N, C-alpha and C positions, 0 to 999 in steps of 0.2 A: 252867585258867581258860577258861570258855566265851566264845565271841564276844560273846554278849549282855552279859556282865559287863564285858568290855573296852569295848564301845560305850557302856554306861552310865557307866563311869568316865571315858571321854574326854569325854562330854557334860557331866558334872558339873564336870570340871576346866576346860573351856572356858567354861562358864557362870560359874563363880567368878571366872575371869580377867576376863571381860567386866564383871561387877558391880563388881569392885575398881577397874578402870581408870575405869569410869563415875563411881564415887563420887569418885575422885581428881580427875577433870576437872571434876566439878560443884563441888567445893569451891574449886578454883582460879578457876573462872568467877565464883563468888559474891564472892570476894575482889577480883577485878578489877573487878566491877560496883560494889562498894562504893567502891573507890578512885576510879572515874570519877565517881560521884555526889558524893563529897566534893570532888573537884576542880571540878565544875560548880557546886556550891552554895557554894563558898568556905569549906568547913569545915576544909580542910587548913591547917595552920599554915605560916607562912613558912619555918620551918626545914625542914619536910618538903619543901616545894616547891623550896627551894634544893638540898637533897640529891638530889632526883630529877633536877633539872636538871644537876647535876654528874655523876650516874651516866649520864644519857642523852646527854651531850655527845660528839659524834663525835670531837672532837680529843683527848679524854681517853683514848681507847682506841687501842692500836696498830693500824695498818692490816692487818698480817698476823697478827693475833691469831687463831690457829686452835684448833680443838677436837680433842681426841683421839677415837679411834674409839668408845670406850665412852661418852664424854660426848655425842657426836653421837647415838648410839643412844638414850640416856636422854632427851635433849632432844626427839627425834622422837617417842618414845612418849608423853612427858609433855605435848607441845604439838602435838596432832594438828591443831588449827585452823590453826596457822601452816604446817604441812606441806601441808594442803589448799589454803591460799591460795597457797603457792609453786608448787603443781602446777596451779593454776587449776581446781579442782574444787569444785562446789557440794555439798559433803558436810558432815555434822556428825559428831562422834565417836560419838554413839549409833548412828546408822545404819551407820556403818563397822564398829563393833564387832559389831553384830548380824549384819551380812553376813559378817564373818569367822567368827563362831560358827556360823552356818548352814552355811557352806562346810566348816568343820571337822567338824561332826557329819555332814553329808552325805557327806564323803569317808570318814569312818570306817565309816559304814553301807554305802557302796558297796564298800569293800574287803572287808567281811564277806560281802556278797552276791556278790561276784566269786569267792569261795572262797579268798582269800588267807589266810595264816597269821594267827591272832588277834593275834600279837605285832606285826604290821605295821599294825594298825588305828590305834593312836595316832600312828605315824609319818606315815601317809597323812593322818590328820585334821589334824595340825599343819601339814603341807605345804600342804594345801588352805586352811587358815585364814590362812596367810601370803601367799596369792596376792594379795588386795587390797592389802596393804602393799607388795608388790613392784611392783604396777602403779602405785601412787601415787608411789613413789620413782622408777620409770622415767620416768613422765610429768613429774615435777619435774625430773629430770636433763635431759630433752629441752628443757623450757621454759627452764631456766637456760642451757643451751648456745646456744639460739637468741638469748636476750637478750644473751649475751656477743658473739655475732657481729654483732648490730645496734648495739652501743654505739658503735663508732668512727664509723659513719655519723651517728648521732644527735648526737655531739659536734661533728662537722664542720658539721652543719646548724645547731646552736645558735650555733656560732662565726660562721657566715655571717650569721645573724640579728642578732647583736651588732654586726658590722661594718656592717650595713645600718641601724643606728640603733635597733633594737628593744631592749626591756628583756630581762632574764634570764627573767622570768616569761613574756613573750611568746615567748621561745625555747622554753621548756618546752611551751607551748601549741602552737607550730608543730610541734615534734617529735611531739607526741601526735596531731596531725591528719595529718601527712605520713607517719609511719612506721606499721608494721603491728604486730600483736600479737607478743610480749608487751610490747615496750618502749613502745608507744603508751599502753597502759593505765597503766603505772607512771609515766611522765612526766606523763600527764594527771592522775593522782592527786596528784602533787606540786603541779601547777598549781592544782588545786581546793583542796587543803589550804591553800595559801598565800593563796588568795582568801578562804577562810573565817577567816583571822586567825591561823592556826598559824604560828609562826616558821619561817623557812626552814631553820634548823639542825635543828629537830625534824622537819620534813617530810623532809629528806634522811636523817636518822637512821632514820625509819620505812621509807624506801625501801631502805636498806641492810639492814634486818632482814628485809624481805619478799623481797629479792633478795640473797642472800649471795654477792656478786661482788666480788672484790678491786679490779677496775678501777673499779667503781661507787664504792667507798670512796675511791679516788684522786680521782675526779671530785668527789665531795661535799666532801672535805677541801680540794681546790683552790678550790672556790667559797667555802667558809667563810673560808679564809685570805685570799682576794682581797677579800672584803667587809670584813675587818678591817684589812688592810695596804695594799690598793690594788694596782694593776697592770693589765696588759692581759689581761683574762679570755679574749678570743677567741684570743690567741696561746697561752695556757696550755692551752685546750681542744684546739687543733690539735696541740700537742706530746703531750698525753695520747693523742689518737687515733692519732698516728703511733707512739707507744710500744706501744699495744695491738696495732696491726697487726704490728709487728716481733715482738712476743711470740707472736702467732699463727703467724708463719712459723717461729720457732724451735720452737714446740710441734709443728707439723706435721713438721718434720725429726726431732724426738725420737720422735714416734709411728711414723714410718717405720723408724727404727733399732731400735725396741723391738717392732716388729710380730712378728718371729719368736719372741721370748720370750713374748709374750702368747698367740700361737697355740699354742705348746708347752704353756703352762700350761693352756689350755682343754682340749687333748687329754688331758693327764695327769690332770686333775681329773675329766673326764667318763668316762675309760676304766673305772675300778672300778665305778661305778654301772651303766653299760651292760653290762659283763661280768656283774655280779651278776644283772641282770634276764634276760639271755640264758640264763645257766646255770639260773636258777630256772624258766624256761619249758621248758627241755629236761629237767632232772632236779631237781625240787623237793627231794627227800630229800637230795641232795648238799649243798645250801647251808643246809638247815634245821639242820644240825649247829652252825652258828654261833649259833643261837638256843636250842638245847636242851642242848648240852654246855657245862659250865663253862669248859673251855679255849677252846671256840669263842666264847663270849661275851667272854672277855678279848681274844681275837684281833680280834673285831669292834670292840670299844671302841678298841683300839690302832690299828686301821686307820682309824677315823673321826677320831681325834685326829691321826694322821699326815696325813690329807687336809687337815684344817684348818690344821695347822702348815705344810704345803707350800704351801697357797693363800696364807697370809700372807707366806711367804718370797718366793714368785713375785711377789706384788703389790708387795712392798717393792722388789724388783729393778727391775721394769718401770715403776713409778710414779715418774717423775722430774718434780719440780716446776719449772716455768718461770716 
C-alpha cells in the first residue's frame, strides 16, 4: 500500500466522521430550538411542562450521581457546545470538527513527507486530530479546578451579605462583582436569569449543569431546601464553606500520599513509546518487524492493550475520591 493511498484513506475517514458528527449535532440543535419555541409561544401542554419540571428538579436527582467513563465520553462527544461552555471557549462544533479534520489530514501528510512508514500515517493523523479535544478538556479541567477553589470564598461572601441585610439575589450580584473569573461569571449569570423571571430552582439547575461540581450541588440544594423549609441560610453557607475547605485539606493529603504512585504510572506508561521512537530513529528495520510480521502485529496489539489495561489499573489505584 503506497503512502498516497494511506493518506487518501485517512482523509476520507476523517471527513466521514466530521460529516456524521455534524449531522448528529445539527439534528439535536433543531430539536432543542423547536422545544424552546414551543415553550416561548405556549404551545407545549401542561403535562409536558410538568414532566420537564420534574425532570429538571435539582432535588429529584442524587447529589453524587456520577457518570461512568464511557457515558462521560459519549456525552462530551455528543454535546460539544456544553463542553465549550464549560471550558469558556467561543467555538462551535462545526469549526471545531473542521479544525480537527484539518490537523488530522495535515498530520498524516506530514508523516508521509517525513519519510515515516505508511502504516504510521493513520496513527499520526488520529493523534493530531485529537489535539484540539485534549486542549479543550485540559482547559475545562483547569477552569473547573479554579471554580472549586473559589467557591468557599464566594459562599462566605454571600453569607456576610445576608447577615448585613441583603437579599440572596443581592448576594449573587455581590459575588459576581467582587470575585474573579470563572465564578464571577457563573454567579452573575444566576443573578441575571433570576432578574429575567427564571425560577431560582431552574437557574441553580442550569448552573450545576454548566459547572459539574459536587460542592455547587450542595450549595444549590441547601438554598432550595432553605427556601422551602426555612432556617438561617447564612449559617448553612458558612458550614458548607467550612466543609469544602476541610475536603480540600484531605484531598491535598491524599494527593501527597499518592504522588509516588502517580509518578510511577507516568514513567511506566511513557517508557514504551519513548523507547519505540528511540529505537526507530536508531534502527528502523528492527522495529518495523512489528508492522510487517504477523507475529509482530499480534505482539504490538497485545502491548497496546496491556498499556491501556495498566493505565486503567494505575488510575483506579491512585484515584481516591474525597
